[in-house]
N, C-alpha and C positions, 0 to 999 in steps of 0.2 A: 230223670233225664240223664243223670250220671250213670245209672245202671244200664240204660239203653246204649250209651256211648261205649261203656266197657264191653257190653255184649257184642256190639258191632265190631269193636277192636279185636275181640277174641275170635270172632268168625272170620275176620279179614286176614289174620295172621297166616292161616294155612294157604289162603289165596296168594298172598305176597310170596310165600315160600315156593309155591308152585310156579309162579311167574318167574321167580329167580332161577328155579331149576330149568325151566324152558329156555330162559335167556342163556344159561350156561351151555345148553345143547344146540345152540344155533351155529356152532362152528366146531369142527374137530381138525386135528392135525395128524397126518400120517407121515412118518419118517422112516429111517432105517430100522428102528425097532419094530415097526409095523410091516416090514417086508418091502418097503420102497427101495429099489436097487440103487446103488451108488452110480455116479458117472465115473467109470474107471477109464479115463481117457489118455493115459500115458502110452506113448508109442515112439518109435524111431524110424525115420525114413532115410534111405540111401540116396545120396546126390552124386550121380556119376560125374567124372571129370569133364566129359563132353556135354554135360547137361545144358540145355537151352530153356530159359523160362517159357513155360507153356507146354513143355514136354509132359507126357502122362507120368504120374507118380503112383506107386502102389504101396499101401500100408501093409507091411508083412504081418501085422497083428490083426488085420481085418477089423479094426475098430472104426476107422474113418474112411470116407471117400475123400481122397486128396487131389486137389487141383492146384495149378500154378498159373500165374499171369503177371505180366510186367515187362521189364527190359533186361538187357544183358547185365546191367549193373545192380538193379533193384528188383527183387522178385517177391511176390506175395504168395505164400503157401496157405491154402485154405483147407482146414480139416473139418469135415462135416460128419455128424453122428446123430442118429435119432435114438433116444433112450425111452423105452417103454416103462413108464413109472407105475402105471396101474393098468392091468389087463382086464378085458371084459369079463373073463372068468372069475376075477377076484371079487366082484360085487356080491355074488351069491354066497361067498365065504365070509363076508364082512357085514353082519347085521347092522353095525353102526352106520353103514352107508345108505340104509333105507331112508328114502326121502331126501337124499343129497341133491342139490339143485345147481350148484355152480362152484367154481374154484375162486376163492377170494384172493389168494396170492400163492406164490411159490417161493419159498426160501431156499437158496442154494448155499450150503456151507462149504466153502472152498478149503480143502485140507492140504492141497499141494498145487502150486503153479510155478512152472519154470520153463525156460527155453535153453537147451544145451547143445553144444557140439557133442553129439553122442559118440563120436569117434575118440574124443579126448576126455570126455566127462566134465569139461569146463563149461561154465555158464556162457551162453551166447547172448550178446547184447543186440536184440533185434532193433531195427529202425522203428518199428511200430508193432503193436499187438492190439487186436480187437476181438474180444470174445462175446458172442451173442447167444441168447436163448429166446425163442419166440421172436426173432429178429429185433430184439432189444439189447443194446450194449450193456453187459454186466461186468466185463473185464477190460482193462486198458493196460498199456505199457507200465503205467505207474503202479499197478497192482503187483508187478513182479518184485517190487521192493518191500512189499508188506510181508509180515510174518503171519502165516496161517496158524490157526483157522480164523476166517472171517466170513461174514454172511452177506450175500447179495439177494435182494428181494425184488421179485417181478410181480406187478399188480396192474389193475386197470385194463385198458384195451388189449394188451398182448395176451392176457389169459381169459378175457371175456369170451373168446371164441370157443373155449372149452366147455361152456355151459351145456351145449347140446350133447357133448360126449358124456358128461356126468348124468344128465337127465335120462339119456337113452342107454346108459350103462355100456359105453364103448371104451376102447383103449384111451388112456391119457398118455400122449407122447410128448416128450420134451426135446425139441430140435436144438442141437448144440452146433455152433459154427464158430471156429477159432481161426482168425486170419493172422499170420505171422509174416511180417515184412523183413526180408533178410538181404544184406548187402552181399552180392556175388563177386564183386571185384576186390582185389585182383584175383582171388581164388575162392570158390564157394566152399563151405564146410563139407566134409565127406559125409557126414550124417547130421540130420536135424532131429533133435529129440524134444518132443513136447511132453512135459509132465503136467498133467491136469487131472486131479482127482477131487471129487466133490460129492456131497450127500444132499439130495433134494428133500424138502419137507413140503407136502401139499396141504394147504389150509382150505378146507372144504366148508361151504356154507349150506344152510338148509332153508 
């Protein structure tokens, strides 16, 4: 009886090891070391003296689509950018993605976040700040006081929609939207500088 139990145990050990190995392969993380591009979002926009909130704004660095809305005293500048984190062509070059089914979560390591009067180089105290990815708030005004780096994680419903992209080997795009509320009275800053640099890490499940 003891011999049979020992034999069964010996036979079971490789099975347990195999199950453990499979378990370890149910998720992989791709980050900057794997070629996932950073979100290099630092830019500076000119605010003309005769600027009226709602006037069109151009990002000279062509990183963002910039819009403005609000009143003569309080104006919200919205910076929008789509970051292609994983291209459709990348799948064929990454054997580890074979069988990938969904995005479990996305970690965004914030390396720099600041709002400045780019004309003077001094910090600009915005009335509010709201940074979103996948329409989920990941950054607020309070984060301006934090010392980078720090990580923001997006999971659940916001990234569930990426399942079809992974299964069908399509682009994975991270939509970034940063809204900065600035006081324009008595005089608007000559330039608004948004400093935002971060590194995404995509956690992929099988």
